[in-house]
C-alpha positions as a Markdown table, in Angstrom:
| # | Residue | x | y | z |
|---|---|---|---|---|
| 1 | Met | -46.8 | -21.5 | 1.9 |
| 2 | Ser | -45.7 | -24.6 | 2.9 |
| 3 | Ala | -45.9 | -23.8 | 6.4 |
| 4 | Val | -49.2 | -22.2 | 6.8 |
| 5 | Gln | -49.9 | -25.4 | 4.7 |
| 6 | Phe | -48.1 | -27.9 | 7.7 |
| 7 | Lys | -49.5 | -25.7 | 10.5 |
| 8 | Glu | -53.4 | -26.4 | 9.2 |
| 9 | Asn | -52.6 | -29.6 | 9.1 |
| 10 | Ile | -52.1 | -29.6 | 12.9 |
| 11 | Glu | -55.8 | -28.8 | 13.3 |
| 12 | Glu | -57.0 | -31.6 | 10.5 |
| 13 | Ile | -54.8 | -34.2 | 11.9 |
| 14 | Met | -56.3 | -32.8 | 15.9 |
| 15 | Ala | -60.0 | -33.3 | 14.7 |
| 16 | Leu | -58.8 | -37.2 | 14.3 |
| 17 | Ser | -58.4 | -37.3 | 18.1 |
| 18 | Lys | -62.4 | -36.6 | 18.9 |
| 19 | Leu | -63.2 | -39.9 | 17.0 |
| 20 | Pro | -63.6 | -42.9 | 19.2 |
| 21 | Glu | -60.7 | -45.2 | 20.5 |
| 22 | Val | -61.8 | -48.0 | 19.0 |
| 23 | Met | -61.4 | -46.5 | 15.6 |
| 24 | Leu | -57.9 | -45.0 | 16.3 |
| 25 | Val | -57.2 | -48.0 | 17.2 |
| 26 | Thr | -57.7 | -49.9 | 14.6 |
| 27 | Pro | -55.9 | -51.1 | 11.9 |
| 28 | Leu | -56.6 | -49.2 | 8.7 |
| 29 | Lys | -56.6 | -52.6 | 6.7 |
| 30 | Glu | -55.3 | -56.1 | 7.8 |
| 31 | Gly | -51.1 | -55.6 | 8.1 |
| 32 | Lys | -51.6 | -51.8 | 7.6 |
| 33 | Trp | -51.9 | -49.0 | 10.8 |
| 34 | Ser | -53.9 | -47.6 | 12.8 |
| 35 | Cys | -54.4 | -44.0 | 13.0 |
| 36 | Lys | -52.9 | -43.8 | 15.8 |
| 37 | Glu | -49.6 | -45.6 | 14.7 |
| 38 | Ile | -50.1 | -43.1 | 11.6 |
| 39 | Ile | -50.2 | -39.8 | 13.9 |
| 40 | Gly | -47.2 | -41.5 | 15.7 |
| 41 | His | -45.5 | -42.2 | 12.4 |
| 42 | Ile | -45.9 | -37.9 | 11.3 |
| 43 | Phe | -44.6 | -37.2 | 14.6 |
| 44 | Tyr | -42.1 | -39.5 | 14.1 |
| 45 | Trp | -40.5 | -37.9 | 11.2 |
| 46 | Asp | -41.4 | -34.1 | 13.0 |
| 47 | Lys | -39.0 | -35.2 | 16.0 |
| 48 | Phe | -36.6 | -36.5 | 13.3 |
| 49 | Ile | -36.7 | -33.2 | 11.2 |
| 50 | Leu | -36.4 | -30.9 | 14.2 |
| 51 | Glu | -33.5 | -33.1 | 16.1 |
| 52 | Glu | -31.6 | -33.3 | 13.3 |
| 53 | Met | -31.7 | -31.1 | 10.3 |
| 54 | Val | -33.5 | -27.7 | 11.6 |
| 55 | Ser | -30.2 | -26.8 | 13.5 |
| 56 | Lys | -28.4 | -27.5 | 9.7 |
| 57 | Met | -30.6 | -25.5 | 7.6 |
| 58 | Val | -28.4 | -23.0 | 7.1 |
| 59 | Gln | -26.8 | -21.0 | 4.0 |
| 60 | Gly | -25.0 | -23.8 | 2.2 |
| 61 | Gly | -25.4 | -26.3 | 4.7 |
| 62 | Val | -25.8 | -29.7 | 4.6 |
| 63 | Leu | -28.8 | -31.6 | 5.8 |
| 64 | Pro | -28.0 | -35.4 | 6.8 |
| 65 | Thr | -30.2 | -38.3 | 4.3 |
| 66 | Phe | -33.0 | -39.5 | 5.4 |
| 67 | Pro | -33.0 | -42.9 | 7.4 |
| 68 | Asp | -33.9 | -45.7 | 6.3 |
| 69 | His | -37.6 | -45.7 | 5.5 |
| 70 | Asp | -38.4 | -49.4 | 7.1 |
| 71 | Val | -36.3 | -48.8 | 9.6 |
| 72 | Phe | -37.4 | -45.7 | 10.7 |
| 73 | Asn | -40.9 | -46.6 | 10.7 |
| 74 | Leu | -40.3 | -50.0 | 12.9 |
| 75 | Glu | -39.0 | -47.6 | 15.5 |
| 76 | Ala | -41.2 | -44.9 | 15.3 |
| 77 | Ile | -44.3 | -47.4 | 15.8 |
| 78 | Glu | -42.4 | -49.0 | 18.3 |
| 79 | Tyr | -42.0 | -45.2 | 20.3 |
| 80 | Ile | -45.3 | -44.8 | 19.5 |
| 81 | Ser | -46.8 | -47.3 | 21.4 |
| 82 | Asn | -45.7 | -46.5 | 24.4 |
| 83 | Tyr | -48.4 | -43.5 | 24.7 |
| 84 | Asp | -52.4 | -44.0 | 25.0 |
| 85 | Val | -53.7 | -42.0 | 22.1 |
| 86 | Asn | -54.3 | -39.1 | 23.9 |
| 87 | Gln | -50.8 | -38.5 | 24.1 |
| 88 | Ala | -49.6 | -39.6 | 20.5 |
| 89 | Phe | -51.9 | -36.9 | 19.5 |
| 90 | Glu | -50.5 | -34.6 | 21.6 |
| 91 | Lys | -47.0 | -35.3 | 21.4 |
| 92 | Phe | -47.7 | -34.9 | 17.7 |
| 93 | Arg | -49.2 | -31.3 | 18.1 |
| 94 | Leu | -46.1 | -30.1 | 20.5 |
| 95 | Thr | -43.7 | -31.4 | 18.5 |
| 96 | Arg | -45.0 | -29.6 | 15.0 |
| 97 | Lys | -46.0 | -27.1 | 16.8 |
| 98 | Glu | -42.3 | -26.5 | 17.9 |
| 99 | Leu | -40.6 | -27.6 | 14.8 |
| 100 | Leu | -42.5 | -24.2 | 13.2 |
| 101 | Glu | -41.7 | -22.1 | 15.4 |
| 102 | Gln | -37.8 | -23.5 | 15.0 |
| 103 | Ile | -38.2 | -23.7 | 10.7 |
| 104 | Ala | -39.8 | -20.1 | 11.3 |
| 105 | Leu | -36.4 | -18.5 | 12.5 |
| 106 | Val | -34.2 | -19.6 | 9.5 |
| 107 | Pro | -34.4 | -16.9 | 7.0 |
| 108 | Ser | -36.8 | -17.8 | 3.6 |
| 109 | Asp | -33.4 | -16.9 | 1.3 |
| 110 | Val | -31.3 | -19.2 | 3.0 |
| 111 | Arg | -30.8 | -22.6 | 0.4 |
| 112 | Phe | -28.8 | -25.9 | 2.0 |
| 113 | Thr | -28.6 | -29.8 | 0.3 |
| 114 | Leu | -30.1 | -33.2 | 1.6 |
| 115 | Gly | -26.9 | -35.5 | 1.8 |
| 116 | Lys | -25.3 | -35.9 | -1.3 |
| 117 | Gly | -27.9 | -34.5 | -3.3 |
| 118 | Lys | -27.5 | -31.5 | -5.1 |
| 119 | Arg | -30.8 | -30.0 | -5.7 |
| 120 | Gln | -31.0 | -26.8 | -3.3 |
| 121 | Phe | -34.2 | -26.3 | -1.1 |
| 122 | Ser | -35.4 | -23.5 | 0.7 |
| 123 | Thr | -37.5 | -24.1 | 4.2 |
| 124 | Asp | -40.6 | -23.6 | 1.8 |
| 125 | Ser | -39.9 | -26.4 | -0.7 |
| 126 | Phe | -38.6 | -28.2 | 1.7 |
| 127 | Leu | -41.7 | -28.3 | 4.2 |
| 128 | Lys | -44.0 | -29.0 | 1.2 |
| 129 | Met | -42.2 | -32.9 | 1.0 |
| 130 | Phe | -43.5 | -33.0 | 4.3 |
| 131 | Val | -47.2 | -31.5 | 3.8 |
| 132 | Gly | -47.6 | -34.2 | 0.8 |
| 133 | His | -47.0 | -37.0 | 3.2 |
| 134 | Asp | -49.2 | -35.7 | 6.2 |
| 135 | Gln | -51.6 | -35.7 | 3.2 |
| 136 | Thr | -51.2 | -38.9 | 1.9 |
| 137 | His | -51.3 | -40.5 | 5.3 |
| 138 | Leu | -54.8 | -38.4 | 5.7 |
| 139 | Lys | -55.7 | -39.7 | 2.4 |
| 140 | Gln | -56.0 | -42.7 | 3.8 |
| 141 | Ile | -57.2 | -42.6 | 7.2 |
| 142 | Tyr | -60.3 | -40.8 | 5.5 |
| 143 | Glu | -61.0 | -43.4 | 2.9 |
| 144 | Phe | -60.9 | -46.0 | 6.2 |
| 145 | Leu | -63.4 | -44.0 | 7.6 |
| 146 | Glu | -65.8 | -43.7 | 5.1 |
| 147 | Glu | -65.6 | -47.3 | 5.1 |
| 148 | Glu | -66.4 | -47.5 | 8.2 |
| 149 | Arg | -69.5 | -45.9 | 8.2 |
């Protein structure tokens, strides 16, 4: 179920790429990220999950703990600054698609943990966290767009 929502978020996010570029590079609020940076941040998490976590999603596997959010987010914004708006959206789309393809290869009955945590995750329960993450950021973007009308 969560994989379906995670996939549907691709279309929702890519629809934003049709907005005027000036709106996509304007910070949502003073001192906050722009739409492009938010998409870059989401992409960077997908990239991390794909490169560092999916291969460890095996029965009894232990995924690495999430990196320090502040440091990671700074890296994400710096990384995405090297791309124009269209490239940023395309990097998101391709990485999310690859992530979904790789996670689909993990059997649904496989359970793994995160770091030293005891909670067992399936790919579905794991993705559910990131569906929520996407939705939080999409809500921020939609509120900004509503204010800009």
